[in-house]
All heavy atoms as TSV, in Angstrom:
chain	resi	resn	atom	element	x	y	z
A	1	MET	N	N	0.817	-1.116	0.019
A	1	MET	CA	C	0.025	0.026	-0.010
A	1	MET	C	C	0.859	1.243	0.071
A	1	MET	O	O	1.805	1.371	0.758
A	1	MET	CB	C	-0.862	0.023	1.272
A	1	MET	CG	C	-1.794	1.101	1.257
A	1	MET	SD	S	-3.131	1.003	2.503
A	1	MET	CE	C	-3.848	-0.536	2.121
A	2	ILE	N	N	0.643	2.139	-0.843
A	2	ILE	CA	C	1.385	3.365	-0.920
A	2	ILE	C	C	0.586	4.542	-0.382
A	2	ILE	O	O	-0.598	4.659	-0.754
A	2	ILE	CB	C	1.830	3.697	-2.419
A	2	ILE	CG1	C	2.788	2.614	-2.814
A	2	ILE	CG2	C	2.357	5.049	-2.536
A	2	ILE	CD1	C	3.203	2.716	-4.232
A	3	THR	N	N	1.195	5.284	0.558
A	3	THR	CA	C	0.489	6.356	1.200
A	3	THR	C	C	1.384	7.603	0.958
A	3	THR	O	O	2.595	7.448	0.676
A	3	THR	CB	C	0.169	6.146	2.656
A	3	THR	OG1	O	1.455	5.966	3.299
A	3	THR	CG2	C	-0.699	4.952	2.879
A	4	SER	N	N	0.846	8.662	1.212
A	4	SER	CA	C	1.665	9.957	1.107
A	4	SER	C	C	1.369	10.826	2.473
A	4	SER	O	O	0.326	10.737	2.993
A	4	SER	CB	C	1.294	10.724	-0.173
A	4	SER	OG	O	-0.119	10.953	-0.179
A	5	GLU	N	N	2.441	11.487	2.756
A	5	GLU	CA	C	2.317	12.247	4.046
A	5	GLU	C	C	1.161	13.225	4.146
A	5	GLU	O	O	0.544	13.330	5.200
A	5	GLU	CB	C	3.633	13.044	4.274
A	5	GLU	CG	C	3.840	13.752	5.520
A	5	GLU	CD	C	5.064	14.532	5.706
A	5	GLU	OE1	O	5.867	14.650	4.754
A	5	GLU	OE2	O	5.321	14.953	6.813
A	6	TYR	N	N	0.875	13.994	3.075
A	6	TYR	CA	C	-0.187	14.970	3.108
A	6	TYR	C	C	-1.410	14.465	2.448
A	6	TYR	O	O	-2.050	15.242	1.737
A	6	TYR	CB	C	0.453	16.211	2.524
A	6	TYR	CG	C	1.577	16.776	3.182
A	6	TYR	CD1	C	2.858	16.872	2.593
A	6	TYR	CD2	C	1.444	17.215	4.633
A	6	TYR	CE1	C	3.952	17.366	3.330
A	6	TYR	CE2	C	2.637	17.656	5.294
A	6	TYR	CZ	C	3.801	17.721	4.628
A	6	TYR	OH	O	4.853	18.167	5.310
A	7	ASP	N	N	-1.732	13.248	2.650
A	7	ASP	CA	C	-3.014	12.686	2.169
A	7	ASP	C	C	-4.058	12.586	3.336
A	7	ASP	O	O	-3.685	11.993	4.314
A	7	ASP	CB	C	-2.733	11.262	1.579
A	7	ASP	CG	C	-4.018	10.685	0.875
A	7	ASP	OD1	O	-5.049	11.159	1.093
A	7	ASP	OD2	O	-3.769	9.793	0.154
A	8	PRO	N	N	-5.225	13.197	3.186
A	8	PRO	CA	C	-6.197	13.043	4.181
A	8	PRO	C	C	-6.661	11.634	4.495
A	8	PRO	O	O	-7.176	11.340	5.570
A	8	PRO	CB	C	-7.367	14.004	3.777
A	8	PRO	CG	C	-7.148	14.084	2.292
A	8	PRO	CD	C	-5.660	14.012	2.020
A	9	LEU	N	N	-6.340	10.676	3.579
A	9	LEU	CA	C	-6.716	9.343	3.697
A	9	LEU	C	C	-5.561	8.471	4.328
A	9	LEU	O	O	-5.749	7.310	4.539
A	9	LEU	CB	C	-7.233	8.762	2.452
A	9	LEU	CG	C	-8.320	9.485	1.700
A	9	LEU	CD1	C	-8.665	8.867	0.371
A	9	LEU	CD2	C	-9.543	9.391	2.639
A	10	ARG	N	N	-4.434	9.109	4.480
A	10	ARG	CA	C	-3.193	8.316	4.962
A	10	ARG	C	C	-3.466	7.436	6.074
A	10	ARG	O	O	-3.119	6.307	6.159
A	10	ARG	CB	C	-2.116	9.224	5.200
A	10	ARG	CG	C	-0.825	8.523	5.570
A	10	ARG	CD	C	0.235	9.494	6.205
A	10	ARG	NE	N	-0.234	9.900	7.463
A	10	ARG	CZ	C	0.016	10.977	8.076
A	10	ARG	NH1	N	0.787	11.895	7.467
A	10	ARG	NH2	N	-0.349	11.212	9.269
A	11	ASP	N	N	-3.962	7.996	7.222
A	11	ASP	CA	C	-4.087	7.251	8.441
A	11	ASP	C	C	-5.033	6.143	8.292
A	11	ASP	O	O	-4.742	5.034	8.830
A	11	ASP	CB	C	-4.563	8.209	9.589
A	11	ASP	CG	C	-3.515	9.206	10.035
A	11	ASP	OD1	O	-2.356	9.029	9.728
A	11	ASP	OD2	O	-3.855	10.240	10.685
A	12	SER	N	N	-6.115	6.281	7.543
A	12	SER	CA	C	-7.044	5.203	7.414
A	12	SER	C	C	-6.411	4.126	6.520
A	12	SER	O	O	-6.628	2.977	6.864
A	12	SER	CB	C	-8.342	5.726	6.604
A	12	SER	OG	O	-8.926	6.630	7.396
A	13	ALA	N	N	-5.602	4.519	5.480
A	13	ALA	CA	C	-4.980	3.493	4.634
A	13	ALA	C	C	-4.020	2.734	5.411
A	13	ALA	O	O	-3.929	1.469	5.315
A	13	ALA	CB	C	-4.406	4.126	3.541
A	14	GLU	N	N	-3.256	3.354	6.254
A	14	GLU	CA	C	-2.174	2.701	7.057
A	14	GLU	C	C	-2.775	1.864	8.114
A	14	GLU	O	O	-2.427	0.746	8.419
A	14	GLU	CB	C	-1.154	3.726	7.543
A	14	GLU	CG	C	-0.401	4.274	6.527
A	14	GLU	CD	C	0.620	5.380	6.956
A	14	GLU	OE1	O	0.595	5.750	8.159
A	14	GLU	OE2	O	1.373	5.845	6.081
A	15	THR	N	N	-3.874	2.271	8.704
A	15	THR	CA	C	-4.623	1.424	9.713
A	15	THR	C	C	-5.183	0.193	9.046
A	15	THR	O	O	-5.125	-0.920	9.539
A	15	THR	CB	C	-5.792	2.216	10.313
A	15	THR	OG1	O	-5.200	3.279	11.077
A	15	THR	CG2	C	-6.553	1.391	11.324
A	16	TYR	N	N	-5.685	0.367	7.844
A	16	TYR	CA	C	-6.206	-0.757	7.072
A	16	TYR	C	C	-5.089	-1.791	6.779
A	16	TYR	O	O	-5.318	-3.043	6.854
A	16	TYR	CB	C	-6.916	-0.284	5.746
A	16	TYR	CG	C	-7.429	-1.328	4.870
A	16	TYR	CD1	C	-8.447	-2.239	5.359
A	16	TYR	CD2	C	-7.021	-1.407	3.532
A	16	TYR	CE1	C	-9.010	-3.214	4.557
A	16	TYR	CE2	C	-7.570	-2.475	2.734
A	16	TYR	CZ	C	-8.567	-3.337	3.205
A	16	TYR	OH	O	-8.998	-4.309	2.317
A	17	ALA	N	N	-3.995	-1.218	6.401
A	17	ALA	CA	C	-2.908	-2.246	6.054
A	17	ALA	C	C	-2.392	-2.995	7.292
A	17	ALA	O	O	-2.135	-4.189	7.228
A	17	ALA	CB	C	-1.656	-1.383	5.593
A	18	ILE	N	N	-2.429	-2.276	8.431
A	18	ILE	CA	C	-2.077	-2.996	9.696
A	18	ILE	C	C	-3.093	-4.110	9.992
A	18	ILE	O	O	-2.710	-5.243	10.393
A	18	ILE	CB	C	-2.068	-1.994	10.894
A	18	ILE	CG1	C	-0.799	-1.147	10.742
A	18	ILE	CG2	C	-1.948	-2.771	12.263
A	18	ILE	CD1	C	-0.790	0.111	11.664
A	19	ARG	N	N	-4.295	-3.823	9.730
A	19	ARG	CA	C	-5.425	-4.849	10.047
A	19	ARG	C	C	-5.337	-6.005	9.037
A	19	ARG	O	O	-5.517	-7.118	9.451
A	19	ARG	CB	C	-6.768	-4.240	9.934
A	19	ARG	CG	C	-7.054	-3.308	11.155
A	19	ARG	CD	C	-8.399	-2.768	11.210
A	19	ARG	NE	N	-8.611	-1.859	12.330
A	19	ARG	CZ	C	-9.415	-0.891	12.420
A	19	ARG	NH1	N	-10.312	-0.692	11.370
A	19	ARG	NH2	N	-9.576	-0.138	13.463
A	20	LEU	N	N	-4.955	-5.760	7.848
A	20	LEU	CA	C	-4.712	-6.810	6.821
A	20	LEU	C	C	-3.586	-7.764	7.321
A	20	LEU	O	O	-3.748	-8.954	7.287
A	20	LEU	CB	C	-4.466	-6.225	5.422
A	20	LEU	CG	C	-5.532	-5.610	4.703
A	20	LEU	CD1	C	-5.052	-4.857	3.435
A	20	LEU	CD2	C	-6.670	-6.621	4.350
A	21	ALA	N	N	-2.432	-7.092	7.719
A	21	ALA	CA	C	-1.370	-7.859	8.125
A	21	ALA	C	C	-1.646	-8.651	9.418
A	21	ALA	O	O	-1.234	-9.877	9.603
A	21	ALA	CB	C	-0.201	-6.947	8.456
A	22	GLU	N	N	-2.502	-8.136	10.323
A	22	GLU	CA	C	-2.881	-8.880	11.496
A	22	GLU	C	C	-3.724	-10.173	11.239
A	22	GLU	O	O	-3.653	-11.099	12.027
A	22	GLU	CB	C	-3.725	-7.998	12.407
A	22	GLU	CG	C	-2.933	-6.898	13.145
A	22	GLU	CD	C	-3.765	-5.856	13.891
A	22	GLU	OE1	O	-4.992	-5.894	13.763
A	22	GLU	OE2	O	-3.132	-5.093	14.612
A	23	VAL	N	N	-4.445	-10.157	10.109
A	23	VAL	CA	C	-5.186	-11.289	9.791
A	23	VAL	C	C	-4.467	-12.241	8.759
A	23	VAL	O	O	-5.055	-13.182	8.208
A	23	VAL	CB	C	-6.621	-11.004	9.247
A	23	VAL	CG1	C	-7.450	-10.372	10.516
A	23	VAL	CG2	C	-6.639	-10.139	8.037
A	24	GLY	N	N	-3.184	-11.961	8.502
A	24	GLY	CA	C	-2.341	-12.760	7.701
A	24	GLY	C	C	-2.300	-12.455	6.233
A	24	GLY	O	O	-1.689	-13.171	5.512
A	25	VAL	N	N	-2.727	-11.225	5.860
A	25	VAL	CA	C	-2.543	-10.901	4.460
A	25	VAL	C	C	-1.150	-10.211	4.315
A	25	VAL	O	O	-0.798	-9.368	5.047
A	25	VAL	CB	C	-3.725	-9.844	4.073
A	25	VAL	CG1	C	-3.491	-9.295	2.632
A	25	VAL	CG2	C	-5.034	-10.465	4.219
A	26	SER	N	N	-0.496	-10.807	3.305
A	26	SER	CA	C	0.914	-10.152	3.023
A	26	SER	C	C	0.748	-8.708	2.637
A	26	SER	O	O	0.040	-8.433	1.618
A	26	SER	CB	C	1.565	-11.060	1.869
A	26	SER	OG	O	2.774	-10.520	1.618
A	27	THR	N	N	1.297	-7.855	3.395
A	27	THR	CA	C	1.144	-6.472	3.220
A	27	THR	C	C	2.402	-5.672	3.317
A	27	THR	O	O	3.270	-5.996	4.271
A	27	THR	CB	C	0.140	-5.929	4.321
A	27	THR	OG1	O	-0.983	-6.684	4.321
A	27	THR	CG2	C	-0.227	-4.477	4.033
A	28	VAL	N	N	2.574	-4.743	2.444
A	28	VAL	CA	C	3.771	-3.880	2.534
A	28	VAL	C	C	3.161	-2.433	2.472
A	28	VAL	O	O	2.342	-2.126	1.559
A	28	VAL	CB	C	4.774	-4.086	1.361
A	28	VAL	CG1	C	5.827	-3.016	1.333
A	28	VAL	CG2	C	5.291	-5.423	1.467
A	29	VAL	N	N	3.671	-1.542	3.332
A	29	VAL	CA	C	3.215	-0.237	3.292
A	29	VAL	C	C	4.448	0.782	3.091
A	29	VAL	O	O	5.408	0.567	3.824
A	29	VAL	CB	C	2.583	0.154	4.609
A	29	VAL	CG1	C	2.027	1.656	4.619
A	29	VAL	CG2	C	1.362	-0.741	4.941
A	30	VAL	N	N	4.287	1.645	2.133
A	30	VAL	CA	C	5.344	2.611	1.932
A	30	VAL	C	C	4.747	3.958	1.993
A	30	VAL	O	O	3.856	4.237	1.172
A	30	VAL	CB	C	6.038	2.330	0.573
A	30	VAL	CG1	C	7.169	3.410	0.327
A	30	VAL	CG2	C	6.710	0.938	0.463
A	31	ARG	N	N	5.306	4.861	2.773
A	31	ARG	CA	C	4.767	6.187	2.874
A	31	ARG	C	C	5.771	7.145	2.172
A	31	ARG	O	O	7.028	7.021	2.462
A	31	ARG	CB	C	4.568	6.645	4.357
A	31	ARG	CG	C	4.110	8.137	4.372
A	31	ARG	CD	C	4.191	8.785	5.727
A	31	ARG	NE	N	3.333	8.092	6.740
A	31	ARG	CZ	C	3.158	8.375	7.952
A	31	ARG	NH1	N	3.899	9.330	8.447
A	31	ARG	NH2	N	2.395	7.648	8.741
A	32	PHE	N	N	5.333	7.977	1.313
A	32	PHE	CA	C	6.223	8.973	0.664
A	32	PHE	C	C	5.971	10.296	1.374
A	32	PHE	O	O	4.930	10.955	1.218
A	32	PHE	CB	C	5.826	9.035	-0.801
A	32	PHE	CG	C	6.273	7.961	-1.738
A	32	PHE	CD1	C	5.665	6.667	-1.684
A	32	PHE	CD2	C	7.481	8.011	-2.378
A	32	PHE	CE1	C	6.132	5.647	-2.436
A	32	PHE	CE2	C	7.968	6.974	-3.163
A	32	PHE	CZ	C	7.380	5.824	-3.123
A	33	ASN	N	N	6.978	10.669	2.193
A	33	ASN	CA	C	6.903	11.984	2.888
A	33	ASN	C	C	7.014	13.018	1.925
A	33	ASN	O	O	7.720	12.982	0.960
A	33	ASN	CB	C	8.027	11.937	3.989
A	33	ASN	CG	C	7.770	10.964	5.033
A	33	ASN	OD1	O	6.556	10.775	5.484
A	33	ASN	ND2	N	8.792	10.381	5.623
A	34	GLY	N	N	6.325	14.108	2.278
A	34	GLY	CA	C	6.327	15.303	1.461
A	34	GLY	C	C	5.375	15.395	0.354
A	34	GLY	O	O	5.243	16.290	-0.410
A	35	MET	N	N	4.730	14.213	0.121
A	35	MET	CA	C	3.864	14.087	-1.060
A	35	MET	C	C	2.318	14.234	-0.710
A	35	MET	O	O	1.978	14.116	0.497
A	35	MET	CB	C	4.016	12.651	-1.683
A	35	MET	CG	C	5.343	12.477	-2.177
A	35	MET	SD	S	5.714	13.486	-3.687
A	35	MET	CE	C	6.762	14.755	-3.007
A	36	ILE	N	N	1.549	14.567	-1.703
A	36	ILE	CA	C	0.119	14.785	-1.543
A	36	ILE	C	C	-0.631	13.575	-2.165
A	36	ILE	O	O	-0.017	12.796	-2.982
A	36	ILE	CB	C	-0.408	16.026	-2.271
A	36	ILE	CG1	C	-0.041	15.980	-3.723
A	36	ILE	CG2	C	0.272	17.244	-1.577
A	36	ILE	CD1	C	-0.647	17.102	-4.585
A	37	HIS	N	N	-1.947	13.481	-1.890
A	37	HIS	CA	C	-2.798	12.443	-2.493
A	37	HIS	C	C	-2.665	12.455	-4.002
A	37	HIS	O	O	-2.753	13.498	-4.621
A	37	HIS	CB	C	-4.274	12.612	-2.097
A	37	HIS	CG	C	-5.162	11.618	-2.610
A	37	HIS	ND1	N	-5.347	10.389	-1.972
A	37	HIS	CD2	C	-5.946	11.609	-3.753
A	37	HIS	CE1	C	-6.223	9.713	-2.678
A	37	HIS	NE2	N	-6.628	10.397	-3.689
A	38	GLY	N	N	-2.468	11.332	-4.605
A	38	GLY	CA	C	-2.449	11.250	-6.074
A	38	GLY	C	C	-1.084	11.666	-6.733
A	38	GLY	O	O	-1.014	11.905	-7.897
A	39	PHE	N	N	-0.106	11.846	-5.898
A	39	PHE	CA	C	1.201	12.315	-6.416
A	39	PHE	C	C	1.766	11.512	-7.454
A	39	PHE	O	O	2.564	11.951	-8.291
A	39	PHE	CB	C	2.241	12.386	-5.275
A	39	PHE	CG	C	2.755	11.078	-4.811
A	39	PHE	CD1	C	3.981	10.563	-5.383
A	39	PHE	CD2	C	2.096	10.302	-3.852
A	39	PHE	CE1	C	4.413	9.351	-4.911
A	39	PHE	CE2	C	2.533	9.030	-3.414
A	39	PHE	CZ	C	3.788	8.556	-3.994
A	40	TYR	N	N	1.456	10.161	-7.546
A	40	TYR	CA	C	1.914	9.272	-8.581
A	40	TYR	C	C	1.507	9.714	-10.027
A	40	TYR	O	O	2.053	9.124	-11.046
A	40	TYR	CB	C	1.619	7.855	-8.349
A	40	TYR	CG	C	0.216	7.572	-8.027
A	40	TYR	CD1	C	-0.727	7.456	-8.996
A	40	TYR	CD2	C	-0.253	7.575	-6.595
A	40	TYR	CE1	C	-2.134	7.281	-8.699
A	40	TYR	CE2	C	-1.611	7.337	-6.389
A	40	TYR	CZ	C	-2.428	7.265	-7.409
A	40	TYR	OH	O	-3.803	6.990	-7.130
A	41	ASN	N	N	0.586	10.614	-10.177
A	41	ASN	CA	C	0.232	11.139	-11.441
A	41	ASN	C	C	1.071	12.281	-11.865
A	41	ASN	O	O	0.948	12.843	-12.987
A	41	ASN	CB	C	-1.197	11.525	-11.425
A	41	ASN	CG	C	-2.168	10.430	-11.404
A	41	ASN	OD1	O	-1.945	9.418	-12.155
A	41	ASN	ND2	N	-3.168	10.464	-10.568
A	42	LEU	N	N	1.967	12.825	-10.965
A	42	LEU	CA	C	2.813	13.944	-11.280
A	42	LEU	C	C	4.080	13.485	-11.885
A	42	LEU	O	O	4.624	12.452	-11.700
A	42	LEU	CB	C	3.083	14.778	-9.952
A	42	LEU	CG	C	1.892	15.272	-9.219
A	42	LEU	CD1	C	2.426	15.807	-7.816
A	42	LEU	CD2	C	1.132	16.313	-10.041
A	43	PRO	N	N	4.673	14.399	-12.771
A	43	PRO	CA	C	5.935	14.057	-13.459
A	43	PRO	C	C	7.135	14.348	-12.416
A	43	PRO	O	O	7.985	15.204	-12.752
A	43	PRO	CB	C	6.001	15.033	-14.695
A	43	PRO	CG	C	5.205	16.187	-14.200
A	43	PRO	CD	C	4.225	15.684	-13.332
A	44	ILE	N	N	7.222	13.597	-11.492
A	44	ILE	CA	C	8.320	13.728	-10.389
A	44	ILE	C	C	8.980	12.380	-10.125
A	44	ILE	O	O	8.292	11.322	-10.350
A	44	ILE	CB	C	7.760	14.372	-9.129
A	44	ILE	CG1	C	6.638	13.608	-8.593
A	44	ILE	CG2	C	7.280	15.848	-9.419
A	44	ILE	CD1	C	6.179	14.109	-7.172
A	45	GLN	N	N	10.117	12.400	-9.525
A	45	GLN	CA	C	10.878	11.139	-9.252
A	45	GLN	C	C	10.106	10.324	-8.281
A	45	GLN	O	O	10.104	9.080	-8.375
A	45	GLN	CB	C	12.306	11.478	-8.703
A	45	GLN	CG	C	13.084	10.367	-8.264
A	45	GLN	CD	C	13.375	9.448	-9.545
A	45	GLN	OE1	O	13.442	9.867	-10.719
A	45	GLN	NE2	N	13.690	8.178	-9.287
A	46	HIS	N	N	9.523	10.966	-7.253
A	46	HIS	CA	C	8.717	10.107	-6.244
A	46	HIS	C	C	7.593	9.293	-6.957
A	46	HIS	O	O	7.401	8.117	-6.559
A	46	HIS	CB	C	8.104	10.978	-5.197
A	46	HIS	CG	C	9.131	11.532	-4.186
A	46	HIS	ND1	N	10.013	10.674	-3.502
A	46	HIS	CD2	C	9.287	12.793	-3.755
A	46	HIS	CE1	C	10.682	11.413	-2.693
A	46	HIS	NE2	N	10.286	12.664	-2.778
A	47	ALA	N	N	7.068	9.833	-7.953
A	47	ALA	CA	C	5.962	9.193	-8.720
A	47	ALA	C	C	6.605	8.038	-9.462
A	47	ALA	O	O	5.998	6.901	-9.439
A	47	ALA	CB	C	5.308	10.132	-9.635
A	48	ARG	N	N	7.726	8.185	-9.992
A	48	ARG	CA	C	8.325	7.109	-10.790
A	48	ARG	C	C	8.743	5.960	-9.863
A	48	ARG	O	O	8.622	4.753	-10.206
A	48	ARG	CB	C	9.514	7.607	-11.604
A	48	ARG	CG	C	9.203	8.494	-12.767
A	48	ARG	CD	C	10.418	8.855	-13.556
A	48	ARG	NE	N	11.195	9.903	-13.024
A	48	ARG	CZ	C	10.908	11.220	-13.134
A	48	ARG	NH1	N	9.852	11.603	-13.805
A	48	ARG	NH2	N	11.649	12.062	-12.529
A	49	VAL	N	N	9.251	6.243	-8.654
A	49	VAL	CA	C	9.564	5.266	-7.635
A	49	VAL	C	C	8.307	4.536	-7.244
A	49	VAL	O	O	8.315	3.217	-7.158
A	49	VAL	CB	C	10.316	5.899	-6.473
A	49	VAL	CG1	C	10.378	4.908	-5.339
A	49	VAL	CG2	C	11.608	6.529	-6.921
A	50	ALA	N	N	7.249	5.282	-6.951
A	50	ALA	CA	C	6.004	4.590	-6.530
A	50	ALA	C	C	5.431	3.657	-7.633
A	50	ALA	O	O	5.047	2.552	-7.352
A	50	ALA	CB	C	4.872	5.744	-6.202
A	51	ILE	N	N	5.445	4.074	-8.876
A	51	ILE	CA	C	4.962	3.282	-9.967
A	51	ILE	C	C	5.887	2.020	-10.123
A	51	ILE	O	O	5.330	0.957	-10.367
A	51	ILE	CB	C	4.878	4.149	-11.272
A	51	ILE	CG1	C	3.692	5.101	-11.123
A	51	ILE	CG2	C	4.626	3.181	-12.396
A	51	ILE	CD1	C	3.718	6.140	-12.195
A	52	GLY	N	N	7.117	2.201	-9.957
A	52	GLY	CA	C	8.058	1.035	-9.955
A	52	GLY	C	C	7.797	0.034	-8.848
A	52	GLY	O	O	7.831	-1.172	-9.063
A	53	LEU	N	N	7.578	0.538	-7.676
A	53	LEU	CA	C	7.105	-0.328	-6.568
A	53	LEU	C	C	5.808	-1.087	-6.922
A	53	LEU	O	O	5.657	-2.291	-6.600
A	53	LEU	CB	C	6.950	0.423	-5.207
A	53	LEU	CG	C	8.234	0.936	-4.616
A	53	LEU	CD1	C	7.853	1.927	-3.440
A	53	LEU	CD2	C	9.065	-0.042	-4.211
A	54	ILE	N	N	4.908	-0.414	-7.469
A	54	ILE	CA	C	3.592	-1.050	-7.805
A	54	ILE	C	C	3.811	-2.164	-8.853
A	54	ILE	O	O	3.315	-3.223	-8.660
A	54	ILE	CB	C	2.536	0.076	-8.350
A	54	ILE	CG1	C	2.090	0.949	-7.229
A	54	ILE	CG2	C	1.324	-0.716	-8.995
A	54	ILE	CD1	C	1.465	2.195	-7.761
A	55	GLY	N	N	4.626	-1.819	-9.887
A	55	GLY	CA	C	4.917	-2.811	-10.901
A	55	GLY	C	C	5.638	-3.975	-10.319
A	55	GLY	O	O	5.340	-5.150	-10.688
A	56	SER	N	N	6.578	-3.754	-9.463
A	56	SER	CA	C	7.367	-4.851	-8.854
A	56	SER	C	C	6.430	-5.802	-8.028
A	56	SER	O	O	6.521	-7.013	-8.107
A	56	SER	CB	C	8.484	-4.369	-7.939
A	56	SER	OG	O	9.463	-3.816	-8.723
A	57	ALA	N	N	5.528	-5.175	-7.228
A	57	ALA	CA	C	4.586	-5.907	-6.435
A	57	ALA	C	C	3.680	-6.732	-7.273
A	57	ALA	O	O	3.373	-7.916	-7.040
A	57	ALA	CB	C	3.751	-5.005	-5.515
A	58	LEU	N	N	3.146	-6.160	-8.341
A	58	LEU	CA	C	2.281	-6.879	-9.335
A	58	LEU	C	C	3.024	-8.110	-9.946
A	58	LEU	O	O	2.488	-9.157	-10.105
A	58	LEU	CB	C	1.693	-5.997	-10.303
A	58	LEU	CG	C	0.676	-5.053	-9.781
A	58	LEU	CD1	C	0.285	-4.037	-10.926
A	58	LEU	CD2	C	-0.579	-5.776	-9.354
A	59	LYS	N	N	4.244	-7.775	-10.351
A	59	LYS	CA	C	5.036	-8.858	-11.087
A	59	LYS	C	C	5.288	-9.931	-10.072
A	59	LYS	O	O	5.078	-11.246	-10.523
A	59	LYS	CB	C	6.332	-8.271	-11.482
A	59	LYS	CG	C	7.234	-9.235	-12.238
A	59	LYS	CD	C	8.487	-8.554	-12.733
A	59	LYS	CE	C	9.340	-9.580	-13.568
A	59	LYS	NZ	N	10.561	-8.897	-13.921
A	60	GLN	N	N	5.536	-9.685	-8.873
A	60	GLN	CA	C	5.835	-10.730	-7.852
A	60	GLN	C	C	4.542	-11.514	-7.543
A	60	GLN	O	O	4.475	-12.771	-7.488
A	60	GLN	CB	C	6.358	-10.171	-6.532
A	60	GLN	CG	C	6.555	-11.230	-5.473
A	60	GLN	CD	C	7.148	-10.594	-4.187
A	60	GLN	OE1	O	7.429	-9.319	-4.128
A	60	GLN	NE2	N	7.258	-11.295	-3.203
A	61	ALA	N	N	3.376	-10.827	-7.502
A	61	ALA	CA	C	2.160	-11.444	-7.237
A	61	ALA	C	C	1.648	-12.386	-8.371
A	61	ALA	O	O	1.203	-13.438	-8.164
A	61	ALA	CB	C	1.076	-10.397	-6.955
A	62	PHE	N	N	1.888	-11.879	-9.594
A	62	PHE	CA	C	1.344	-12.664	-10.757
A	62	PHE	C	C	2.371	-13.896	-11.184
A	62	PHE	O	O	1.916	-14.786	-11.676
A	62	PHE	CB	C	1.145	-11.740	-11.956
A	62	PHE	CG	C	0.056	-10.804	-11.803
A	62	PHE	CD1	C	0.023	-9.559	-12.089
A	62	PHE	CD2	C	-1.280	-11.299	-11.279
A	62	PHE	CE1	C	-1.007	-8.631	-11.963
A	62	PHE	CE2	C	-2.258	-10.484	-11.188
A	62	PHE	CZ	C	-2.178	-9.162	-11.480
A	63	TYR	N	N	3.600	-13.621	-10.909
A	63	TYR	CA	C	4.603	-14.500	-11.487
A	63	TYR	C	C	5.258	-15.416	-10.423
A	63	TYR	O	O	5.923	-16.401	-10.734
A	63	TYR	CB	C	5.703	-13.878	-12.298
A	63	TYR	CG	C	5.132	-13.243	-13.502
A	63	TYR	CD1	C	5.014	-11.874	-13.702
A	63	TYR	CD2	C	4.673	-14.046	-14.577
A	63	TYR	CE1	C	4.500	-11.284	-14.806
A	63	TYR	CE2	C	4.197	-13.485	-15.778
A	63	TYR	CZ	C	4.083	-12.129	-15.847
A	63	TYR	OH	O	3.591	-11.599	-17.004
A	64	SER	N	N	4.931	-15.164	-9.123
A	64	SER	CA	C	5.654	-15.990	-8.057
A	64	SER	C	C	4.950	-17.397	-7.990
A	64	SER	O	O	5.582	-18.268	-7.471
A	64	SER	CB	C	5.479	-15.285	-6.709
A	64	SER	OG	O	4.086	-15.207	-6.328
A	65	LYS	N	N	3.887	-17.574	-8.619
A	65	LYS	CA	C	3.171	-18.938	-8.532
A	65	LYS	C	C	3.630	-19.793	-9.671
A	65	LYS	O	O	3.282	-21.004	-9.728
A	65	LYS	CB	C	1.743	-18.610	-8.701
A	65	LYS	CG	C	1.060	-17.866	-7.633
A	65	LYS	CD	C	-0.348	-17.665	-7.748
A	65	LYS	CE	C	-0.983	-16.611	-6.909
A	65	LYS	NZ	N	-1.219	-16.736	-5.596
A	66	TYR	N	N	4.523	-19.300	-10.602
A	66	TYR	CA	C	4.981	-20.173	-11.710
A	66	TYR	C	C	6.405	-20.523	-11.581
A	66	TYR	O	O	7.218	-19.965	-11.094
A	66	TYR	CB	C	4.790	-19.412	-13.047
A	66	TYR	CG	C	3.353	-18.983	-13.306
A	66	TYR	CD1	C	2.900	-17.722	-13.139
A	66	TYR	CD2	C	2.449	-20.013	-13.702
A	66	TYR	CE1	C	1.551	-17.384	-13.347
A	66	TYR	CE2	C	1.146	-19.639	-13.887
A	66	TYR	CZ	C	0.738	-18.396	-13.758
A	66	TYR	OH	O	-0.619	-18.101	-13.967
């Protein structure tokens, strides 16, 4: 789960991630400090990093079973 420091939904998202982990769901949370909600749509380095993390997680999820 990717969150950003200045996102009004950040605390809810991070609490949700903790609850998922508590019930055994494999969960990774990365907070991007200094960023706002939806920052991954901006042409900035933090967005490229976030999209890379998303791609890596999806690749692992889809291809780890083969």
